N, C-alpha and C positions, 0 to 999 in steps of 0.2 A: 420561462416567462419572466418579463421584466417587472420590477416593483411598480405599483401604481404611482402616477405622478401626483401624489398628495403631499403637500409641503406646508410648513409654517413660514411666514414671511414677516419681516420686522420693518416698521417705518424708520427710514433714515433721514428723510427730508420732506418738507411740505412747501409747495410754491403756489401762490395764487396766480394762475395764468391770466384770469379775468376775475371780475367781482363775483361771478357765479360758477367758476370752475377752478377746482384745486387739483394740482398735479402732485401725487404722492409717490415718492420713490421708496421702493422696498429693497432690502438686502437680507442677509442672513446666510447661515451655513447651508441651508436647504436649497439655495439658488446657485450653488457652485456648479451643478451639472445641468442647469436650465438651458435647454437647447435653443437653437435659432428659431425665430418666429417669422411668420409671413404677415403682410398687411391684413388687417381685419381678423386677427387671431384672437378668438375669444377664450376666456377661462371662467371657471366658477370660483367666486370668492365666498368665504365662510366668515360671518361676522359674529362675535361673541354676544351672548345674552347678558343682560344686566348682572353685575356681580362677578363676571368672569374676566380674568386678565388675558385669556386667549380662548378661542373657540374650542369646544370639546369635539374632537374627531377620533374615530377609531384608528388604531395603528394599522397601516396596510401590511398585509402579509408579503413575504418575499416571493411567493409564487404568483403574484399579480391577480389574486382572486377578487375581481371587482364585485361580483354578486354577494360574496360573503361580507365584504367591506360595506356595501350599501345597505345590506340587511342590518348590520350593526349600527350604521348611522340612523336608520329608521327606528331602531329600538331605543335610541336616546330619548329620555322624557322631553316633552314639548318645552318645558320651562328651561331646559338646558341645551336643546338642539339648536345649532347655529342657524341664523338666517342665511339663506343662499341667494346670491345674485350673480348675473352674468355681466362681465366687463371685457373690454377690449384692451389688449396690451398696447400702450402708446409707443413705448420704446424699450429696447433691451440692450443692455451692456453686460459684459462679463461680471456676473455676481450681483446684478441689480436689474430691476425693471421699473418702468414708470406706468402708472395707471391714472387716468384723468377721471375725476368725479364731478358730475354736474351737481351743483348745490341747489336742489329744488326747494321752492318755498314751502310746499306741502311735504315736509321731510319724512321720508321713510327710514328704515334702520340703516341703510347704507349712507344716506346723506347725514343722518345724525352722527354716525360714527366718524365720517370724514370731517365734519365741522369741529369735532372734539379731538381729532387725531393729533398725536404728538410723537416725536421720536421715541422708539422703544415699544410702541404699541404693536400688537401681533394680530394677524389675520391668518386664516387657512386658505389654501388655493388648490384647485384641482385642474391640472392641465399644464401646458398643452398636451393633448393626447391624440395620436394618429387615428384612434378608433372613433373619436368624435369630431374629427376634422373633415368636413365635406369639401372636396376640391372644387374650386370655382375659377373661371378664367378672369382673373383680376387684371389690374392695370398693365402689368408687364406683358400680358398676352395680347393687348390691343395693337392692332396693326397701325402703322403710322398714317395710312390712308383713311382710317376710320376716326371715330371720336368717342370719348367717354363722357357720360353724364353722371355726376354725383349729386344726389339730392337727399337732404336730411335736415332734421332739427338739431338742437344743440347736443342731444345724446349721440348723434352720429359724428360729431366733430373729431373725436380721437381716431376713429377708423378712417374718416376722410383724410385727415392729416397724414396718417401713415401711408395711405394709398397714393396721395399726391407726391409724397417724398420718394416713392418707389417708381414713379413714372420714368420711362426711358426718354432720352433726349429726342425731341421732335414729335412726341406724341401729343395729341390735342385733347383737352379736357375742359368741361364746364362744370363748375361746382356751384350749386344753389343751396344756400344754408340759411335756415330760419333761426333767428336768435331773439332774445328778449329785447335788447337794445344795442346801440352802436358800441357800447363799452365791451361787448362780448366778442368783437371781431379779433381774430388771431392771425399772425403772419404765417405763411407757409414757405418752406424751401423746397423747390422742385426743379428738375431739369426739363420738365415738360412745358408745352405751350398751354398755360392754364389761365382761364378766366374765372374769377371768384365773384359771385353775386351774393352779398350779405343782405338778409331780409329781416330788418328789425320789426317786430310786431307791436311794440309799444305796450299799451294797456291791455291788449287782448291776451287772454289766458292761453297758456301752452295747450296745443291740441285743438284750439278753436279757430285758429287763423287759416285763411285761404291763401296766404302769401306764397307758400311754397308751390302749391298746385298751380296757381296763376303764373308763377315764374317759369315753371316747366312747360306749361301750355304755350307760353310766349317764346320759348327758346327756339333758336334756329340751329339746326345741325348741319355740319358740313357734308361734303360728298363722302360716300363710302359707308361701311357698316357702323351702326351705333350700338354701344354696350352701355347699359344703364345700371347703376348701383343706387338703390333707394333704401333708406332706413329712417326710423323714427317712430312716431305714434302710429299704431297699427292701422287705424282707420284711414289716416293720410296715405300710408303706404299702399293700401288697397286701391284708393282713388287714383293715385299716380300710375299704378300698374295697369289699371283699366284704360286710362288715357293713353299710355304709351303703346299698349297692344292694340286697342280698338280704334284709336284716332290717329296715331302716328305710325302704325304698322311695324313697330319694333317686335321682332320675334320673341316669344316667351323665353326661349332658350338664351336670349341675350340680355335678360333682366335678372339681376341679383337683388333680392329684397329681404328685409328683416324688420319685423315689428318689435322695436325695442321696448315699448311700453304701451299701456292701454288706458284710455280715459276711464276713470272711476274704478279701475281694477289694478291690483298689484301682481307681482310675479308669484305671490302665494295663493292667488285665486285660481280656480280651475279654468282651463282654456275654454273659450266659447266655440261654437260651431264654425264661425268664420276663422278663428285662430287655427283650428285643426285643418280646415280646408286649405288655408295658406301654407301650413307646414307640409301637407301632402303635395301641393302643387310645386312647392319649392324643390322637393326631392324627385319630382316626376319630370323635370326638364331633361330633354334628350341629351343636350350637350354635357350636362353634369355627369351622367353615367359614362358617356363615351370618353370624356376628358379623364375621368377617374381611371379607366382601363388603359388609355393611351399613356398616361403619365406614371402608371404603376402606383397610384396613391389610393386605390379603392380599399378602405379598411376592412371590407368584408371578404377580401381574398386572403385566405389563410393557408393555401397550398395543401390542404387536407380536407376530407369530408367532414361535415358537421357531426359531432359525436351522437347527436340525437338521431341522425339518419343511419349511422352505423348500428345503433341500438335497435332501430326499427327492423333492419335487415336481419340482425341476429335473432330477433324475436319472431321471425317468420311473418312480418307484417307487410312484406313487399312481394308481389307475385304478378305473373302474366306480363302484359305489355305495359311498360312504364314510361311516364312523361315527367321530366324535371323542368317545369316552366320557370323562367327567370333564372336559368342555370348559372349565369355569370361566367366565371372562368372555368367552370365544368368540374369542380372537385367531386361533387356528389355523383354526377353522371359517370365520370371515370371510375369511381369506386364501384358502382353497381355493374358497369360494363365489364370490369376486371373479374367480377364474380360470376359472370355469365348471364346477366339479365338482359332482356331485350328492352333497352332504354334509349330514349331520345332526349337530349338536352336542347332547350330552345331559349332564346333571349332576344329582346328587342334591340340590343346594342350589337352592332356588327363587330366593333373592336373586341367585345367580350367573347363572341363566338370565335373570332380569329385566335384569341389567346387560348380558348378551350381546346381548339383543334391542335394547336401547337403543343399544348401541355400533354394531350393524349398521345401525340406522336412521340414526344420525349419519353413518356413512360412506356411506350410500346403497347398501348391499349387501343383496340379497335372500337372507338366510341363514336356515336353519331351525334352531330349537332346541326342546328339550323337557326337562321335569323327568322323570328316570328313574333307577332303581336299577340300576347296572351289574351287580350280583350277581343280579338277578332280571329279566332282559329278557323282554319279552313277544313279541318278534319271532321269526318263523321264519327259517330260513337265507336271507339276502338280501343280505349285504354282501360286497363284493369286497376292500375295504381297511379296516383298522382303524388309526387313528392314536392311540395311547395316549401322551399327553404327561404324565408324572408322576402317573399314577393307579396303575399296577401296584405301585409300591413302597410304597404306604401300607398295603397289606393284610398282616395276619398270615397264618400258614400256612394256617389253615382257610379264611379268606375268599379267599386267593389261589388256592387250588385250586378254590373255587367260581367265582371270576371266570374262570379259564381254561376251565372247563367251559361257562360262559355264552358266552364268546367262540366256542367250538367250535360251540355250538348256533346262533348267529346268522350264522356265516360260511358262505358257499358253499364246496364243495370247491375247493381251489386258491386260496382267498382268502389274503391276506397280512396279518399283524398286525405293525405296527411298535411297538416298546416303547422309550420314552425314560424311563429311570429313574435317579435319583441313585445314584451309585456309592459303595461303601464305601471308595474311595480318596479321598473327600472329607474335610471338616474335622470330621465327627462331629456335626453339627447336623441335627436332623430325621430323617426316614426315609431309610434307605440300604440297599442290598442288594449282595451279591456277584454275580459273573457266574454262579456255581454255582446261585444261587437261580433265575435265569432258565432255565438249562439243565434243572434238575430240574422246574420247573413245567410246561414245555412238553415233555412226554414222549410218551405214546401219543396218536396222532391228529395229531401235529405234526411238522414237519421244521424244525429250526433252520438257516437258511441263512447267517446272518451275525450276528456279535456283536462289537462293537468299542467302544472308549472314545471318547467325544466330549464335548461340553459342554452343560450346561443353563444358559440365561441367566436371571439374576435382575436386580433393580435395581442396577446398578453392578458386578456380578460375574458370572463364569462359573464354574460348578461342574462337577466331573467327573461324567459320566453315562454309562451304558451305552445303546447303541442296538442293539437286536436286530431282526432280520427273521425272522419265523417264518411258515411256510406250513401251512395246514390240509390234511391228507390228504384 
């Protein structure tokens, strides 16, 4: 395993890009091996508490044990535990990076730090990490016959800038950017055919303006497919997504969206139901899954079965006819087939199933796979064991209930469902659930026999995960 990408970075320069945006350049010995970044590459920054010269962070172990590191982080007393915020890398050079900070009037810990920052000041940083990087078809994948829409407020400018700079020659893009006033406009260098519409809101408070929504409603797209990238205040992002899908007919799979901030709430506040639904929908887009498998960037593909599944088999918890829904590249299915189990691996993604079949052939294992929708199974009750490895947790409330009903329909009475799902005790990346979500989902028609905390293995890290055993009545 590789060492976790936890570093200390030191301020080397500060530039006021505009009156309300500071570009802070970081260097330091820990950035010597900092890898290449893609447009819209996010990292976690750790800000020191008052009285600290640097944020207090656990020392990452050499074996890449993320779960252990994160448990140590959570054990730091609140008065000493760093504030954590997500930021986009604006630019990367050998040994240094730039991160742009919006200087909000209602200053939080990140803005307060940026306003007072000086050369020599130290922050902590986590990332970039392939485990927490979700592949998306960004600007470089846009076909020249199509068009790219970029829409966001000032918090989206660093990512929009990096995306525009990555555009290939001949690609078309429209960027609609809401800012406080004209002094916040920035120049962009791009090889693409780009139109930028700056939208100064004047005296209207951030998050209360309709300028961005109105600009997108009025936008004209050229012929060919449209890909939309939307980021900023979460409520605005949801409004624009509904417009693009419902009124403009843009496929959900062609919209990339991120709620950078929320009115009246900070990143330290718990997510709302709308926030959780947005996160689940973000991860449920068909093209995201397919693209991850096609490009070989799916961080959940580890070329071995999940240790929790291996342990279930060793403990005699798997028997009879077995289904591995959401099997992905087939690691768990291949493992069980090699041991002689009657197992079927299914997945909604055709590229995933293609890879699973190829992997089984490479290993010389006769394993069965099929493309199938876990929410709409065609089977009658015939399975004795279900091994759900990281599928349950991606669903929102409505689809989760539908999924559990589907499981009940295909399971024989007395059948066992094992659910391995990322826990909310983890780092906050990707889909996560609490133990109460599992308890509530498996109500009538089920008996929850066991629910405990274990680990989900990714490339180089282990993440906190729930392992539930549920029996069909």
